[in-house]
Backbone as CSV, one residue per row, in Angstrom:
resi,resn,N_x,N_y,N_z,CA_x,CA_y,CA_z,C_x,C_y,C_z
1,MET,155.669,-16.091,117.576,155.912,-14.455,118.128,156.865,-13.996,119.437
2,ASP,157.524,-15.186,119.996,158.309,-14.827,120.511,159.839,-13.818,119.863
3,ILE,160.315,-14.451,118.632,161.239,-14.410,117.745,161.479,-12.492,117.884
4,VAL,159.579,-12.766,117.036,159.506,-10.811,116.359,159.957,-9.982,118.033
5,TRP,159.559,-10.575,118.504,159.990,-9.847,119.941,160.893,-9.359,120.298
6,GLY,162.438,-10.352,119.800,163.574,-9.914,120.336,163.605,-9.221,119.198
7,TYR,163.082,-9.512,117.704,163.671,-8.372,116.911,163.144,-7.874,116.859
8,VAL,162.467,-6.898,117.575,161.577,-5.892,117.515,162.825,-4.769,119.554
9,LEU,162.816,-5.984,119.953,163.958,-5.269,121.292,165.089,-4.636,120.925
10,VAL,166.233,-5.613,119.498,167.521,-5.911,119.369,167.177,-3.534,118.483
11,PHE,166.126,-4.201,117.733,166.123,-2.573,117.106,165.783,-1.931,117.729
12,VAL,165.196,-1.263,119.177,165.026,-0.344,119.741,166.099,-0.068,120.657
13,LEU,166.621,-0.952,121.264,168.054,-1.195,122.437,169.173,-0.557,121.151
14,ALA,168.999,-1.348,119.732,170.376,-0.367,119.281,170.180,1.049,118.716
15,ALA,168.942,1.560,119.114,168.523,3.012,118.603,168.934,3.749,120.185
16,LEU,168.943,3.421,120.779,169.720,3.801,122.318,171.129,4.006,122.305
17,PRO,171.539,5.356,122.947,173.032,5.467,122.958,173.284,5.119,123.487
18,PHE,172.938,4.935,124.814,173.954,3.935,125.738,173.720,2.189,125.469
19,PHE,173.081,1.662,124.985,173.413,-0.013,124.504,174.092,-0.123,123.906
20,GLU,173.411,0.595,122.213,173.955,0.321,120.630,174.003,-0.435,120.218
21,VAL,175.282,-0.556,119.224,174.946,-2.199,118.538,176.061,-2.881,118.801
22,ILE,177.018,-2.190,119.810,178.023,-3.132,119.490,177.171,-4.125,121.110
23,GLY,176.942,-3.379,121.885,176.308,-4.114,123.274,175.074,-4.647,123.001
24,VAL,173.582,-5.136,121.896,173.293,-5.699,122.142,173.694,-6.952,121.079
25,VAL,173.796,-6.644,119.242,173.878,-7.535,118.659,174.536,-9.021,118.971
26,PRO,175.611,-9.146,119.841,176.666,-10.065,120.793,175.741,-10.321,122.214
27,PHE,174.295,-10.073,122.560,174.236,-10.374,122.752,172.769,-11.210,122.572
28,ALA,172.037,-10.716,121.487,171.132,-11.577,120.743,171.728,-12.227,119.976
29,ILE,173.246,-11.753,119.743,173.146,-13.738,119.206,173.604,-14.536,120.172
30,LEU,173.857,-14.423,121.783,174.201,-15.562,122.051,172.144,-15.561,122.966
31,SER,171.729,-15.341,122.626,170.583,-15.702,123.205,169.602,-16.730,122.091
32,GLY,169.882,-16.466,120.888,169.431,-17.019,119.669,168.488,-17.002,118.908
33,LEU,168.924,-15.642,118.673,168.719,-15.128,117.235,169.898,-15.180,116.229
34,HIS,169.212,-15.199,114.656,169.966,-15.317,113.678,171.298,-14.341,113.355
35,PRO,172.276,-14.598,113.368,173.336,-13.814,113.571,172.930,-12.310,112.554
36,VAL,172.881,-12.865,111.232,173.078,-12.084,110.087,171.597,-10.604,110.044
37,THR,170.847,-11.684,110.291,169.172,-10.080,110.717,169.398,-9.345,112.017
38,THR,169.766,-9.704,113.007,170.454,-9.088,114.314,171.521,-8.307,113.645
39,ALA,172.059,-8.973,113.626,173.490,-7.505,112.858,172.487,-6.604,111.952
40,VAL,171.937,-7.096,110.662,170.999,-6.091,110.048,170.056,-5.043,110.905
41,ILE,169.534,-5.487,111.449,167.994,-4.996,112.364,168.671,-4.544,112.840
42,GLY,169.696,-4.206,114.257,170.646,-3.409,115.066,171.637,-2.353,113.911
43,PHE,171.573,-3.156,113.029,172.640,-1.539,112.270,172.061,-0.313,111.806
44,ILE,169.914,-0.906,111.337,169.241,-0.334,111.259,168.506,0.796,111.725
45,GLY,168.559,0.408,112.955,168.222,0.330,114.063,168.981,2.692,114.919
46,ASN,170.366,1.716,114.859,171.242,2.619,115.109,171.540,3.645,114.293
47,PHE,171.759,3.136,112.366,171.533,3.862,111.732,170.268,5.130,112.133
48,LEU,169.369,4.453,112.016,167.954,5.900,111.828,168.037,7.075,113.457
49,THR,168.540,6.123,113.926,169.018,7.193,115.174,169.731,8.153,115.007
50,VAL,170.836,7.880,114.308,171.923,8.824,113.705,171.212,9.515,112.439
51,LEU,170.502,9.797,111.573,169.819,10.126,110.398,169.074,11.105,111.607
52,LEU,167.979,10.621,112.175,167.660,11.510,112.980,167.808,12.659,113.499
53,LEU,168.653,12.669,114.477,170.159,13.814,114.866,169.956,14.357,113.633
54,ILE,170.515,13.353,112.649,171.386,15.281,111.182,170.440,15.116,111.158
55,VAL,168.869,14.970,110.658,168.198,16.251,110.826,167.689,17.096,111.260
56,PHE,167.313,16.541,112.499,166.746,17.025,113.918,167.648,18.553,114.177
57,VAL,168.897,17.979,113.974,169.930,18.867,114.837,169.614,20.583,114.549
58,ASP,169.707,21.063,113.246,169.369,21.718,112.702,168.263,22.567,113.282
59,ARG,167.262,22.557,113.410,166.301,23.000,113.446,165.922,22.849,115.309
60,PHE,166.596,21.948,116.164,166.841,22.305,117.011,168.078,23.357,117.511
61,LYS,168.773,23.525,116.617,169.627,24.423,117.182,168.764,25.584,116.839
62,ALA,168.191,25.664,115.690,167.664,27.134,115.265,166.366,27.698,117.139
63,CYS,165.661,26.513,116.799,164.623,26.376,118.273,165.297,26.824,119.712
64,MET,166.918,27.372,119.995,167.443,27.618,121.006,167.618,28.506,121.313
65,VAL,168.484,29.169,119.341,168.869,30.496,118.829,168.062,31.088,119.683
66,LYS,166.905,30.753,118.373,165.430,31.506,118.877,165.107,31.989,120.019
67,GLU,165.468,30.385,121.393,164.916,30.901,122.727,165.792,32.132,123.725
68,LEU,166.655,31.894,122.781,167.773,33.084,123.592,168.521,33.871,123.334
69,LYS,168.058,34.167,122.177,167.479,35.017,121.822,166.510,36.045,122.546
70,ARG,165.343,35.506,122.653,164.114,36.198,123.350,165.338,36.170,124.729
71,LYS,165.263,35.421,125.142,165.438,36.059,126.642,166.118,36.619,127.166
72,GLU,167.822,37.439,125.570,168.448,38.041,126.428,167.823,39.605,126.647
73,GLU,165.967,39.796,125.065,166.298,40.619,124.467,165.048,41.029,126.321
74,LYS,164.401,39.932,126.995,164.259,40.201,128.329,165.278,40.763,128.692
75,VAL,166.274,40.161,129.374,167.252,40.405,130.267,167.229,42.249,130.032
76,MET,167.983,42.240,128.379,167.637,44.209,128.273,166.966,44.869,128.181
77,LYS,166.222,44.405,128.283,165.386,45.417,128.600,164.694,45.924,129.716
78,LYS,164.783,45.029,130.929,165.116,44.747,132.003,166.669,46.275,132.506
79,ALA,167.277,45.323,132.362,168.398,46.273,132.179,168.896,47.988,131.920
80,ARG,167.821,48.497,130.387,167.357,49.487,130.681,166.968,49.898,131.347
81,LYS,165.259,49.424,131.103,164.609,49.507,132.683,165.455,50.488,133.526
82,SER,166.182,49.380,134.429,166.591,49.386,135.871,168.200,50.128,136.029
83,SER,167.866,51.431,134.990,169.271,51.713,135.309,169.725,53.440,136.329
84,CYS,168.434,53.691,136.630,168.220,54.121,138.000,169.414,55.574,137.943
85,GLY,169.194,56.408,137.041,170.329,57.234,137.447,171.929,57.051,136.776
86,ARG,172.139,55.677,136.508,173.939,55.650,136.113,174.045,56.432,134.882
87,GLU,172.678,56.695,133.663,173.642,58.133,132.777,173.496,59.508,133.551
88,LYS,172.860,59.825,133.921,173.498,60.735,134.600,174.612,61.303,135.835
89,PHE,174.634,59.983,136.595,175.541,60.272,137.853,176.679,59.365,137.442
90,GLY,176.358,58.069,137.064,177.627,57.605,136.947,178.076,55.909,137.741
91,ASN,178.212,55.957,137.297,178.086,54.371,137.514,178.369,53.705,139.157
92,ASP,178.709,54.408,139.878,179.160,54.474,141.171,177.911,55.069,141.930
93,THR,176.898,54.926,141.228,175.531,55.350,141.834,174.531,53.757,142.578
94,VAL,173.782,54.360,143.638,173.902,53.333,144.105,172.073,53.416,143.732
95,CYS,171.739,52.272,143.024,169.908,51.719,142.349,169.225,51.240,143.946
96,LEU,168.507,51.959,143.921,167.866,51.672,144.899,166.061,51.212,144.216
97,ASP,165.681,49.900,144.000,164.876,49.802,143.174,163.669,49.078,143.587
C-alpha cells in the first residue's frame, strides 16, 4: 500500500508547476520506486496539468474579458454621470461632487 501512495504522490507532485517531473521523478527513484513506472506516472501527471490549462485557458480568458468590460462600463457610466458641466464650461471646470 505504501508503494501505491508513493505513485499517487509522484502523480500529484508532477502535476504541480513548482515541482514538475524534473524534480519528482529522480526523487521517487531514489526513494525506491520503479524507474519506468515512476517516469510514466510523472509524465501523465505533468501532461494532465498542461492539457487542463490548454482546455480551460479560453474559458478563463473569456470570463476575464467579460469582467473587464463590465467594470469598464461601470466606470464609464460613473464618468458620464459626474461630468458636472464640462461640456458647458470646458475642461477647466472645478467639480464639487
